N, CA, C and O atoms as a Tripos MOL2 file, in Angstrom:
@<TRIPOS>MOLECULE
protein
  268   267    67     0     0
PROTEIN
NO_CHARGES

@<TRIPOS>ATOM
      1 N           9.9760   -4.2410  -12.6120 N.3       1 MET1
      2 CA          9.9240   -5.6620  -12.3250 C.3       1 MET1
      3 C          11.2400   -6.3220  -12.7440 C.2       1 MET1
      4 O          11.9820   -5.8130  -13.5840 O.2       1 MET1
      5 N          11.4880   -7.4440  -12.1400 N.am      2 ILE2
      6 CA         12.7000   -8.2120  -12.3880 C.3       2 ILE2
      7 C          12.3340   -9.4330  -13.2290 C.2       2 ILE2
      8 O          11.3130  -10.0730  -12.9770 O.2       2 ILE2
      9 N          13.1500   -9.7580  -14.2170 N.am      3 LYS3
     10 CA         12.9290  -10.9940  -14.9680 C.3       3 LYS3
     11 C          13.1300  -12.1620  -14.0120 C.2       3 LYS3
     12 O          14.0430  -12.1440  -13.1860 O.2       3 LYS3
     13 N          12.2830  -13.1710  -14.1210 N.am      4 ILE4
     14 CA         12.3730  -14.3110  -13.2130 C.3       4 ILE4
     15 C          13.7630  -14.9400  -13.2570 C.2       4 ILE4
     16 O          14.2540  -15.4180  -12.2340 O.2       4 ILE4
     17 N          14.3950  -14.9480  -14.4130 N.am      5 GLU5
     18 CA         15.7340  -15.5350  -14.5350 C.3       5 GLU5
     19 C          16.7850  -14.7470  -13.7580 C.2       5 GLU5
     20 O          17.8190  -15.2950  -13.3780 O.2       5 GLU5
     21 N          16.5210  -13.4590  -13.5210 N.am      6 ASP6
     22 CA         17.4600  -12.6000  -12.8010 C.3       6 ASP6
     23 C          17.1290  -12.4720  -11.3150 C.2       6 ASP6
     24 O          17.8630  -11.8200  -10.5720 O.2       6 ASP6
     25 N          16.0490  -13.0780  -10.8850 N.am      7 PHE7
     26 CA         15.6010  -12.9810   -9.4950 C.3       7 PHE7
     27 C          16.4330  -13.9030   -8.6130 C.2       7 PHE7
     28 O          16.6610  -15.0600   -8.9650 O.2       7 PHE7
     29 N          16.8820  -13.4040   -7.4800 N.am      8 SER8
     30 CA         17.7890  -14.1780   -6.6230 C.3       8 SER8
     31 C          17.1610  -15.4640   -6.0720 C.2       8 SER8
     32 O          17.8880  -16.3990   -5.7350 O.2       8 SER8
     33 N          15.8580  -15.5280   -5.9770 N.am      9 LEU9
     34 CA         15.2010  -16.7270   -5.4540 C.3       9 LEU9
     35 C          14.5840  -17.5960   -6.5530 C.2       9 LEU9
     36 O          13.7950  -18.4950   -6.2580 O.2       9 LEU9
     37 N          14.9320  -17.3390   -7.8040 N.am     10 ALA10
     38 CA         14.3390  -18.0750   -8.9280 C.3      10 ALA10
     39 C          14.5680  -19.5810   -8.8160 C.2      10 ALA10
     40 O          13.7560  -20.3670   -9.3030 O.2      10 ALA10
     41 N          15.6450  -19.9820   -8.1910 N.am     11 TRP11
     42 CA         15.9420  -21.4160   -8.0580 C.3      11 TRP11
     43 C          14.7870  -22.1810   -7.4190 C.2      11 TRP11
     44 O          14.6230  -23.3780   -7.6550 O.2      11 TRP11
     45 N          13.9850  -21.4840   -6.6090 N.am     12 ARG12
     46 CA         12.8540  -22.1550   -5.9540 C.3      12 ARG12
     47 C          11.8010  -22.6170   -6.9550 C.2      12 ARG12
     48 O          11.0350  -23.5410   -6.6820 O.2      12 ARG12
     49 N          11.7710  -21.9690   -8.1100 N.am     13 TRP13
     50 CA         10.7330  -22.2820   -9.0970 C.3      13 TRP13
     51 C          11.2770  -22.8720  -10.3830 C.2      13 TRP13
     52 O          10.5100  -23.4100  -11.1820 O.2      13 TRP13
     53 N          12.5800  -22.7850  -10.6030 N.am     14 ILE14
     54 CA         13.1360  -23.3310  -11.8460 C.3      14 ILE14
     55 C          13.9610  -24.5980  -11.6160 C.2      14 ILE14
     56 O          14.3810  -25.2450  -12.5750 O.2      14 ILE14
     57 N          14.1900  -24.9470  -10.3790 N.am     15 SER15
     58 CA         14.9760  -26.1350  -10.0510 C.3      15 SER15
     59 C          14.0730  -27.3660   -9.9740 C.2      15 SER15
     60 O          13.0200  -27.3290   -9.3360 O.2      15 SER15
     61 N          14.4850  -28.4440  -10.6190 N.am     16 SER16
     62 CA         13.6800  -29.6680  -10.5780 C.3      16 SER16
     63 C          13.5700  -30.2380   -9.1630 C.2      16 SER16
     64 O          12.6410  -30.9910   -8.8750 O.2      16 SER16
     65 N          14.4990  -29.8910   -8.2830 N.am     17 SER17
     66 CA         14.4290  -30.3890   -6.9070 C.3      17 SER17
     67 C          13.4900  -29.5670   -6.0340 C.2      17 SER17
     68 O          13.2220  -29.9410   -4.8930 O.2      17 SER17
     69 N          12.9910  -28.4590   -6.5540 N.am     18 HIS18
     70 CA         12.0880  -27.6160   -5.7750 C.3      18 HIS18
     71 C          10.7420  -27.4730   -6.4790 C.2      18 HIS18
     72 O           9.8230  -28.2480   -6.2100 O.2      18 HIS18
     73 N          10.6130  -26.5030   -7.3680 N.am     19 GLY19
     74 CA          9.3230  -26.2510   -7.9910 C.3      19 GLY19
     75 C           9.1890  -26.7970   -9.3870 C.2      19 GLY19
     76 O           8.1860  -27.4270   -9.7240 O.2      19 GLY19
     77 N          10.2080  -26.5550  -10.2090 N.am     20 ASP20
     78 CA         10.2090  -26.9890  -11.6050 C.3      20 ASP20
     79 C           8.9160  -26.5780  -12.3130 C.2      20 ASP20
     80 O           8.2480  -27.4060  -12.9330 O.2      20 ASP20
     81 N           8.5720  -25.2920  -12.2130 N.am     21 PHE21
     82 CA          7.3580  -24.7710  -12.8260 C.3      21 PHE21
     83 C           7.4550  -24.8240  -14.3410 C.2      21 PHE21
     84 O           8.5490  -24.7520  -14.9020 O.2      21 PHE21
     85 N           6.3360  -24.9470  -14.9860 N.am     22 SER22
     86 CA          6.2970  -24.9020  -16.4490 C.3      22 SER22
     87 C           6.6110  -23.4830  -16.9170 C.2      22 SER22
     88 O           6.5330  -22.5340  -16.1360 O.2      22 SER22
     89 N           6.9660  -23.3430  -18.1920 N.am     23 LYS23
     90 CA          7.2360  -22.0120  -18.7610 C.3      23 LYS23
     91 C           5.9940  -21.1310  -18.6380 C.2      23 LYS23
     92 O           6.1050  -19.9410  -18.3430 O.2      23 LYS23
     93 N           4.8170  -21.7070  -18.8620 N.am     24 ALA24
     94 CA          3.5700  -20.9360  -18.7670 C.3      24 ALA24
     95 C           3.3810  -20.3710  -17.3600 C.2      24 ALA24
     96 O           2.9710  -19.2210  -17.2040 O.2      24 ALA24
     97 N           3.6750  -21.1660  -16.3460 N.am     25 THR25
     98 CA          3.5490  -20.6870  -14.9620 C.3      25 THR25
     99 C           4.6430  -19.6870  -14.6380 C.2      25 THR25
    100 O           4.3790  -18.6700  -13.9970 O.2      25 THR25
    101 N           5.8770  -19.9620  -15.0750 N.am     26 LEU26
    102 CA          6.9660  -19.0160  -14.8280 C.3      26 LEU26
    103 C           6.6630  -17.6490  -15.4230 C.2      26 LEU26
    104 O           7.0300  -16.6240  -14.8490 O.2      26 LEU26
    105 N           5.9990  -17.6290  -16.5620 N.am     27 ASN27
    106 CA          5.6470  -16.3600  -17.1890 C.3      27 ASN27
    107 C           4.6410  -15.5620  -16.3750 C.2      27 ASN27
    108 O           4.4800  -14.3620  -16.6000 O.2      27 ASN27
    109 N           3.9610  -16.2070  -15.4310 N.am     28 LYS28
    110 CA          2.9980  -15.5240  -14.5500 C.3      28 LYS28
    111 C           3.6670  -14.9580  -13.3010 C.2      28 LYS28
    112 O           3.0680  -14.1580  -12.5820 O.2      28 LYS28
    113 N           4.9040  -15.3700  -13.0440 N.am     29 LEU29
    114 CA          5.6260  -14.8890  -11.8670 C.3      29 LEU29
    115 C           6.4240  -13.6510  -12.2440 C.2      29 LEU29
    116 O           7.2360  -13.6880  -13.1680 O.2      29 LEU29
    117 N           6.1960  -12.5680  -11.5370 N.am     30 ASN30
    118 CA          6.8880  -11.3090  -11.7920 C.3      30 ASN30
    119 C           7.4490  -10.7840  -10.4820 C.2      30 ASN30
    120 O           6.7290  -10.1270   -9.7300 O.2      30 ASN30
    121 N           8.7220  -11.0580  -10.1880 N.am     31 PRO31
    122 CA          9.3130  -10.5540   -8.9440 C.3      31 PRO31
    123 C           9.2180   -9.0270   -8.8910 C.2      31 PRO31
    124 O           9.4780   -8.3440   -9.8820 O.2      31 PRO31
    125 N           8.8480   -8.5140   -7.7440 N.am     32 LEU32
    126 CA          8.6430   -7.0830   -7.5550 C.3      32 LEU32
    127 C           9.5290   -6.5460   -6.4530 C.2      32 LEU32
    128 O          10.0400   -7.2940   -5.6200 O.2      32 LEU32
    129 N           9.7000   -5.2420   -6.4620 N.am     33 SER33
    130 CA         10.3510   -4.5990   -5.3240 C.3      33 SER33
    131 C           9.3900   -4.7040   -4.1330 C.2      33 SER33
    132 O           8.2160   -5.0300   -4.3080 O.2      33 SER33
    133 N           9.8790   -4.4330   -2.9520 N.am     34 GLU34
    134 CA          9.0210   -4.5170   -1.7750 C.3      34 GLU34
    135 C           7.8270   -3.5710   -1.8940 C.2      34 GLU34
    136 O           6.7060   -3.9470   -1.5530 O.2      34 GLU34
    137 N           8.0570   -2.3580   -2.3720 N.am     35 ASP35
    138 CA          6.9560   -1.4040   -2.5250 C.3      35 ASP35
    139 C           5.9350   -1.8950   -3.5410 C.2      35 ASP35
    140 O           4.7300   -1.7830   -3.3160 O.2      35 ASP35
    141 N           6.4120   -2.4370   -4.6600 N.am     36 GLN36
    142 CA          5.4920   -2.9670   -5.6660 C.3      36 GLN36
    143 C           4.6980   -4.1470   -5.1100 C.2      36 GLN36
    144 O           3.5020   -4.2800   -5.3700 O.2      36 GLN36
    145 N           5.3700   -4.9960   -4.3490 N.am     37 ALA37
    146 CA          4.7040   -6.1660   -3.7850 C.3      37 ALA37
    147 C           3.6120   -5.7760   -2.8060 C.2      37 ALA37
    148 O           2.5810   -6.4440   -2.7280 O.2      37 ALA37
    149 N           3.8230   -4.7150   -2.0690 N.am     38 ARG38
    150 CA          2.8010   -4.2620   -1.1300 C.3      38 ARG38
    151 C           1.5400   -3.7990   -1.8520 C.2      38 ARG38
    152 O           0.4390   -3.8780   -1.3060 O.2      38 ARG38
    153 N           1.7060   -3.3150   -3.0820 N.am     39 ALA39
    154 CA          0.5730   -2.7820   -3.8320 C.3      39 ALA39
    155 C          -0.0910   -3.8290   -4.7250 C.2      39 ALA39
    156 O          -1.1880   -3.5960   -5.2330 O.2      39 ALA39
    157 N           0.5540   -4.9690   -4.9210 N.am     40 LEU40
    158 CA          0.0720   -5.9650   -5.8770 C.3      40 LEU40
    159 C           0.3080   -7.3480   -5.3120 C.2      40 LEU40
    160 O           1.2890   -7.5190   -4.5880 O.2      40 LEU40
    161 N          -0.5470   -8.3910   -5.5980 N.am     41 ALA41
    162 CA         -0.3630   -9.7630   -5.1100 C.3      41 ALA41
    163 C          -0.2300  -10.7530   -6.2410 C.2      41 ALA41
    164 O          -0.7340  -10.4950   -7.3340 O.2      41 ALA41
    165 N           0.4850  -11.9750   -6.0050 N.am     42 LEU42
    166 CA          0.6110  -13.0770   -6.9500 C.3      42 LEU42
    167 C          -0.7940  -13.5590   -7.2990 C.2      42 LEU42
    168 O          -1.6590  -13.5690   -6.4230 O.2      42 LEU42
    169 N          -1.0570  -13.9640   -8.5620 N.am     43 PRO43
    170 CA         -2.3900  -14.5040   -8.8700 C.3      43 PRO43
    171 C          -2.7270  -15.6580   -7.9160 C.2      43 PRO43
    172 O          -1.9390  -16.5880   -7.7460 O.2      43 PRO43
    173 N          -3.8880  -15.5820   -7.3110 N.am     44 TRP44
    174 CA         -4.2920  -16.5290   -6.2750 C.3      44 TRP44
    175 C          -4.2200  -17.9700   -6.7620 C.2      44 TRP44
    176 O          -3.7910  -18.8450   -6.0100 O.2      44 TRP44
    177 N          -4.6220  -18.2340   -7.9810 N.am     45 ILE45
    178 CA         -4.6300  -19.6050   -8.4970 C.3      45 ILE45
    179 C          -3.2170  -20.1800   -8.5680 C.2      45 ILE45
    180 O          -3.0280  -21.3700   -8.3180 O.2      45 ILE45
    181 N          -2.2370  -19.3670   -8.8990 N.am     46 VAL46
    182 CA         -0.8440  -19.8430   -8.9280 C.3      46 VAL46
    183 C          -0.3930  -20.1980   -7.5140 C.2      46 VAL46
    184 O           0.2370  -21.2350   -7.3010 O.2      46 VAL46
    185 N          -0.7160  -19.3370   -6.5470 N.am     47 PHE47
    186 CA         -0.3630  -19.6500   -5.1590 C.3      47 PHE47
    187 C          -1.0380  -20.9450   -4.7020 C.2      47 PHE47
    188 O          -0.3930  -21.7970   -4.0910 O.2      47 PHE47
    189 N          -2.3350  -21.0950   -4.9950 N.am     48 CYS48
    190 CA         -3.0600  -22.2960   -4.5670 C.3      48 CYS48
    191 C          -2.4910  -23.5580   -5.2040 C.2      48 CYS48
    192 O          -2.3680  -24.5920   -4.5480 O.2      48 CYS48
    193 N          -2.1450  -23.4670   -6.4800 N.am     49 ASP49
    194 CA         -1.6040  -24.6410   -7.1700 C.3      49 ASP49
    195 C          -0.2110  -25.0310   -6.6810 C.2      49 ASP49
    196 O           0.1710  -26.1980   -6.7680 O.2      49 ASP49
    197 N           0.5510  -24.0620   -6.1670 N.am     50 HIS50
    198 CA          1.9540  -24.3210   -5.8010 C.3      50 HIS50
    199 C           2.2910  -23.8130   -4.4000 C.2      50 HIS50
    200 O           3.4310  -23.4240   -4.1460 O.2      50 HIS50
    201 N           1.3220  -23.8110   -3.4920 N.am     51 TRP51
    202 CA          1.5270  -23.2150   -2.1730 C.3      51 TRP51
    203 C           2.7360  -23.7890   -1.4450 C.2      51 TRP51
    204 O           3.4320  -23.0640   -0.7340 O.2      51 TRP51
    205 N           2.9910  -25.0790   -1.6160 N.am     52 ASP52
    206 CA          4.1000  -25.6910   -0.8820 C.3      52 ASP52
    207 C           5.4640  -25.2670   -1.4150 C.2      52 ASP52
    208 O           6.4760  -25.4700   -0.7450 O.2      52 ASP52
    209 N           5.5040  -24.6820   -2.6090 N.am     53 ASP53
    210 CA          6.7560  -24.1380   -3.1290 C.3      53 ASP53
    211 C           7.0000  -22.7140   -2.6330 C.2      53 ASP53
    212 O           8.1200  -22.2100   -2.7200 O.2      53 ASP53
    213 N           5.9700  -22.0720   -2.1200 N.am     54 PHE54
    214 CA          6.0930  -20.7200   -1.5850 C.3      54 PHE54
    215 C           6.2600  -20.7150   -0.0650 C.2      54 PHE54
    216 O           6.8720  -19.8000    0.4870 O.2      54 PHE54
    217 N           5.7270  -21.7150    0.6030 N.am     55 CYS55
    218 CA          5.7180  -21.7450    2.0730 C.3      55 CYS55
    219 C           6.6220  -22.8650    2.5820 C.2      55 CYS55
    220 O           6.2720  -24.0430    2.5080 O.2      55 CYS55
    221 N           7.7680  -22.4860    3.0900 N.am     56 TYR56
    222 CA          8.6890  -23.4460    3.6780 C.3      56 TYR56
    223 C           8.5290  -23.3630    5.1910 C.2      56 TYR56
    224 O           8.8370  -22.3370    5.7980 O.2      56 TYR56
    225 N           8.0610  -24.4130    5.7780 N.am     57 SER57
    226 CA          7.7530  -24.3780    7.2120 C.3      57 SER57
    227 C           8.9750  -24.1630    8.0940 C.2      57 SER57
    228 O           8.8350  -23.7280    9.2370 O.2      57 SER57
    229 N          10.1540  -24.4550    7.5970 N.am     58 SER58
    230 CA         11.3240  -24.3710    8.4570 C.3      58 SER58
    231 C          11.9830  -23.0010    8.5230 C.2      58 SER58
    232 O          12.6490  -22.6980    9.5130 O.2      58 SER58
    233 N          11.8160  -22.1440    7.4800 N.am     59 ASN59
    234 CA         12.6010  -20.9180    7.5290 C.3      59 ASN59
    235 C          11.9610  -19.6890    6.9120 C.2      59 ASN59
    236 O          12.5720  -18.6210    6.9640 O.2      59 ASN59
    237 N          10.7850  -19.7660    6.3390 N.am     60 ASP60
    238 CA         10.1740  -18.5950    5.7230 C.3      60 ASP60
    239 C           8.9440  -18.1370    6.4780 C.2      60 ASP60
    240 O           8.2010  -18.9440    7.0370 O.2      60 ASP60
    241 N           8.7440  -16.8590    6.4860 N.am     61 ASP61
    242 CA          7.5130  -16.2950    7.0130 C.3      61 ASP61
    243 C           6.6440  -15.9160    5.8240 C.2      61 ASP61
    244 O           7.1520  -15.5160    4.7760 O.2      61 ASP61
    245 N           5.3500  -16.0410    5.9900 N.am     62 ILE62
    246 CA          4.4400  -15.6330    4.9270 C.3      62 ILE62
    247 C           3.2440  -14.9400    5.5500 C.2      62 ILE62
    248 O           2.7230  -15.3590    6.5830 O.2      62 ILE62
    249 N           2.8310  -13.8870    4.9070 N.am     63 ASN63
    250 CA          1.6280  -13.1690    5.3120 C.3      63 ASN63
    251 C           0.6820  -13.1480    4.1320 C.2      63 ASN63
    252 O           1.0470  -12.6880    3.0500 O.2      63 ASN63
    253 N          -0.5250  -13.6390    4.3260 N.am     64 LEU64
    254 CA         -1.5280  -13.6140    3.2630 C.3      64 LEU64
    255 C          -2.6090  -12.6300    3.6590 C.2      64 LEU64
    256 O          -3.1300  -12.6740    4.7740 O.2      64 LEU64
    257 N          -2.9360  -11.7510    2.7430 N.am     65 TYR65
    258 CA         -3.9910  -10.7750    2.9460 C.3      65 TYR65
    259 C          -5.0370  -11.0170    1.8670 C.2      65 TYR65
    260 O          -4.8570  -10.6140    0.7180 O.2      65 TYR65
    261 N          -6.1190  -11.6680    2.2360 N.am     66 LEU66
    262 CA         -7.1450  -12.0050    1.2650 C.3      66 LEU66
    263 C          -8.1520  -10.8700    1.1770 C.2      66 LEU66
    264 O          -8.6030  -10.3220    2.1830 O.2      66 LEU66
    265 N          -8.4870  -10.5360   -0.0700 N.am     67 THR67
    266 CA         -9.4910   -9.4790   -0.2640 C.3      67 THR67
    267 C         -10.6380  -10.0140   -1.0730 C.2      67 THR67
    268 O         -11.5910   -9.2860   -1.3490 O.2      67 THR67
@<TRIPOS>BOND
     1     1     2 1
     2     2     3 1
     3     3     4 2
     4     3     5 am
     5     5     6 1
     6     6     7 1
     7     7     8 2
     8     7     9 am
     9     9    10 1
    10    10    11 1
    11    11    12 2
    12    11    13 am
    13    13    14 1
    14    14    15 1
    15    15    16 2
    16    15    17 am
    17    17    18 1
    18    18    19 1
    19    19    20 2
    20    19    21 am
    21    21    22 1
    22    22    23 1
    23    23    24 2
    24    23    25 am
    25    25    26 1
    26    26    27 1
    27    27    28 2
    28    27    29 am
    29    29    30 1
    30    30    31 1
    31    31    32 2
    32    31    33 am
    33    33    34 1
    34    34    35 1
    35    35    36 2
    36    35    37 am
    37    37    38 1
    38    38    39 1
    39    39    40 2
    40    39    41 am
    41    41    42 1
    42    42    43 1
    43    43    44 2
    44    43    45 am
    45    45    46 1
    46    46    47 1
    47    47    48 2
    48    47    49 am
    49    49    50 1
    50    50    51 1
    51    51    52 2
    52    51    53 am
    53    53    54 1
    54    54    55 1
    55    55    56 2
    56    55    57 am
    57    57    58 1
    58    58    59 1
    59    59    60 2
    60    59    61 am
    61    61    62 1
    62    62    63 1
    63    63    64 2
    64    63    65 am
    65    65    66 1
    66    66    67 1
    67    67    68 2
    68    67    69 am
    69    69    70 1
    70    70    71 1
    71    71    72 2
    72    71    73 am
    73    73    74 1
    74    74    75 1
    75    75    76 2
    76    75    77 am
    77    77    78 1
    78    78    79 1
    79    79    80 2
    80    79    81 am
    81    81    82 1
    82    82    83 1
    83    83    84 2
    84    83    85 am
    85    85    86 1
    86    86    87 1
    87    87    88 2
    88    87    89 am
    89    89    90 1
    90    90    91 1
    91    91    92 2
    92    91    93 am
    93    93    94 1
    94    94    95 1
    95    95    96 2
    96    95    97 am
    97    97    98 1
    98    98    99 1
    99    99   100 2
   100    99   101 am
   101   101   102 1
   102   102   103 1
   103   103   104 2
   104   103   105 am
   105   105   106 1
   106   106   107 1
   107   107   108 2
   108   107   109 am
   109   109   110 1
   110   110   111 1
   111   111   112 2
   112   111   113 am
   113   113   114 1
   114   114   115 1
   115   115   116 2
   116   115   117 am
   117   117   118 1
   118   118   119 1
   119   119   120 2
   120   119   121 am
   121   121   122 1
   122   122   123 1
   123   123   124 2
   124   123   125 am
   125   125   126 1
   126   126   127 1
   127   127   128 2
   128   127   129 am
   129   129   130 1
   130   130   131 1
   131   131   132 2
   132   131   133 am
   133   133   134 1
   134   134   135 1
   135   135   136 2
   136   135   137 am
   137   137   138 1
   138   138   139 1
   139   139   140 2
   140   139   141 am
   141   141   142 1
   142   142   143 1
   143   143   144 2
   144   143   145 am
   145   145   146 1
   146   146   147 1
   147   147   148 2
   148   147   149 am
   149   149   150 1
   150   150   151 1
   151   151   152 2
   152   151   153 am
   153   153   154 1
   154   154   155 1
   155   155   156 2
   156   155   157 am
   157   157   158 1
   158   158   159 1
   159   159   160 2
   160   159   161 am
   161   161   162 1
   162   162   163 1
   163   163   164 2
   164   163   165 am
   165   165   166 1
   166   166   167 1
   167   167   168 2
   168   167   169 am
   169   169   170 1
   170   170   171 1
   171   171   172 2
   172   171   173 am
   173   173   174 1
   174   174   175 1
   175   175   176 2
   176   175   177 am
   177   177   178 1
   178   178   179 1
   179   179   180 2
   180   179   181 am
   181   181   182 1
   182   182   183 1
   183   183   184 2
   184   183   185 am
   185   185   186 1
   186   186   187 1
   187   187   188 2
   188   187   189 am
   189   189   190 1
   190   190   191 1
   191   191   192 2
   192   191   193 am
   193   193   194 1
   194   194   195 1
   195   195   196 2
   196   195   197 am
   197   197   198 1
   198   198   199 1
   199   199   200 2
   200   199   201 am
   201   201   202 1
   202   202   203 1
   203   203   204 2
   204   203   205 am
   205   205   206 1
   206   206   207 1
   207   207   208 2
   208   207   209 am
   209   209   210 1
   210   210   211 1
   211   211   212 2
   212   211   213 am
   213   213   214 1
   214   214   215 1
   215   215   216 2
   216   215   217 am
   217   217   218 1
   218   218   219 1
   219   219   220 2
   220   219   221 am
   221   221   222 1
   222   222   223 1
   223   223   224 2
   224   223   225 am
   225   225   226 1
   226   226   227 1
   227   227   228 2
   228   227   229 am
   229   229   230 1
   230   230   231 1
   231   231   232 2
   232   231   233 am
   233   233   234 1
   234   234   235 1
   235   235   236 2
   236   235   237 am
   237   237   238 1
   238   238   239 1
   239   239   240 2
   240   239   241 am
   241   241   242 1
   242   242   243 1
   243   243   244 2
   244   243   245 am
   245   245   246 1
   246   246   247 1
   247   247   248 2
   248   247   249 am
   249   249   250 1
   250   250   251 1
   251   251   252 2
   252   251   253 am
   253   253   254 1
   254   254   255 1
   255   255   256 2
   256   255   257 am
   257   257   258 1
   258   258   259 1
   259   259   260 2
   260   259   261 am
   261   261   262 1
   262   262   263 1
   263   263   264 2
   264   263   265 am
   265   265   266 1
   266   266   267 1
   267   267   268 2
@<TRIPOS>SUBSTRUCTURE
     1 MET1         2 RESIDUE 1 A MET
     2 ILE2         6 RESIDUE 1 A ILE
     3 LYS3        10 RESIDUE 1 A LYS
     4 ILE4        14 RESIDUE 1 A ILE
     5 GLU5        18 RESIDUE 1 A GLU
     6 ASP6        22 RESIDUE 1 A ASP
     7 PHE7        26 RESIDUE 1 A PHE
     8 SER8        30 RESIDUE 1 A SER
     9 LEU9        34 RESIDUE 1 A LEU
    10 ALA10       38 RESIDUE 1 A ALA
    11 TRP11       42 RESIDUE 1 A TRP
    12 ARG12       46 RESIDUE 1 A ARG
    13 TRP13       50 RESIDUE 1 A TRP
    14 ILE14       54 RESIDUE 1 A ILE
    15 SER15       58 RESIDUE 1 A SER
    16 SER16       62 RESIDUE 1 A SER
    17 SER17       66 RESIDUE 1 A SER
    18 HIS18       70 RESIDUE 1 A HIS
    19 GLY19       74 RESIDUE 1 A GLY
    20 ASP20       78 RESIDUE 1 A ASP
    21 PHE21       82 RESIDUE 1 A PHE
    22 SER22       86 RESIDUE 1 A SER
    23 LYS23       90 RESIDUE 1 A LYS
    24 ALA24       94 RESIDUE 1 A ALA
    25 THR25       98 RESIDUE 1 A THR
    26 LEU26      102 RESIDUE 1 A LEU
    27 ASN27      106 RESIDUE 1 A ASN
    28 LYS28      110 RESIDUE 1 A LYS
    29 LEU29      114 RESIDUE 1 A LEU
    30 ASN30      118 RESIDUE 1 A ASN
    31 PRO31      122 RESIDUE 1 A PRO
    32 LEU32      126 RESIDUE 1 A LEU
    33 SER33      130 RESIDUE 1 A SER
    34 GLU34      134 RESIDUE 1 A GLU
    35 ASP35      138 RESIDUE 1 A ASP
    36 GLN36      142 RESIDUE 1 A GLN
    37 ALA37      146 RESIDUE 1 A ALA
    38 ARG38      150 RESIDUE 1 A ARG
    39 ALA39      154 RESIDUE 1 A ALA
    40 LEU40      158 RESIDUE 1 A LEU
    41 ALA41      162 RESIDUE 1 A ALA
    42 LEU42      166 RESIDUE 1 A LEU
    43 PRO43      170 RESIDUE 1 A PRO
    44 TRP44      174 RESIDUE 1 A TRP
    45 ILE45      178 RESIDUE 1 A ILE
    46 VAL46      182 RESIDUE 1 A VAL
    47 PHE47      186 RESIDUE 1 A PHE
    48 CYS48      190 RESIDUE 1 A CYS
    49 ASP49      194 RESIDUE 1 A ASP
    50 HIS50      198 RESIDUE 1 A HIS
    51 TRP51      202 RESIDUE 1 A TRP
    52 ASP52      206 RESIDUE 1 A ASP
    53 ASP53      210 RESIDUE 1 A ASP
    54 PHE54      214 RESIDUE 1 A PHE
    55 CYS55      218 RESIDUE 1 A CYS
    56 TYR56      222 RESIDUE 1 A TYR
    57 SER57      226 RESIDUE 1 A SER
    58 SER58      230 RESIDUE 1 A SER
    59 ASN59      234 RESIDUE 1 A ASN
    60 ASP60      238 RESIDUE 1 A ASP
    61 ASP61      242 RESIDUE 1 A ASP
    62 ILE62      246 RESIDUE 1 A ILE
    63 ASN63      250 RESIDUE 1 A ASN
    64 LEU64      254 RESIDUE 1 A LEU
    65 TYR65      258 RESIDUE 1 A TYR
    66 LEU66      262 RESIDUE 1 A LEU
    67 THR67      266 RESIDUE 1 A THR
């Protein structure tokens, strides 16, 4: 896993102009390799609470697989 501070997209969650997540929430985010991500998902409650910080209608694709 990658430390959130070292993740290339961390600005989306640590920037006050975007997400500005609390330390408690940031500690729940664990950037993964593509293979790791395929085997594991973000905690659903974090996604629900901050869905608009994960889904940018203009340039990102998102696939949700609910189980």
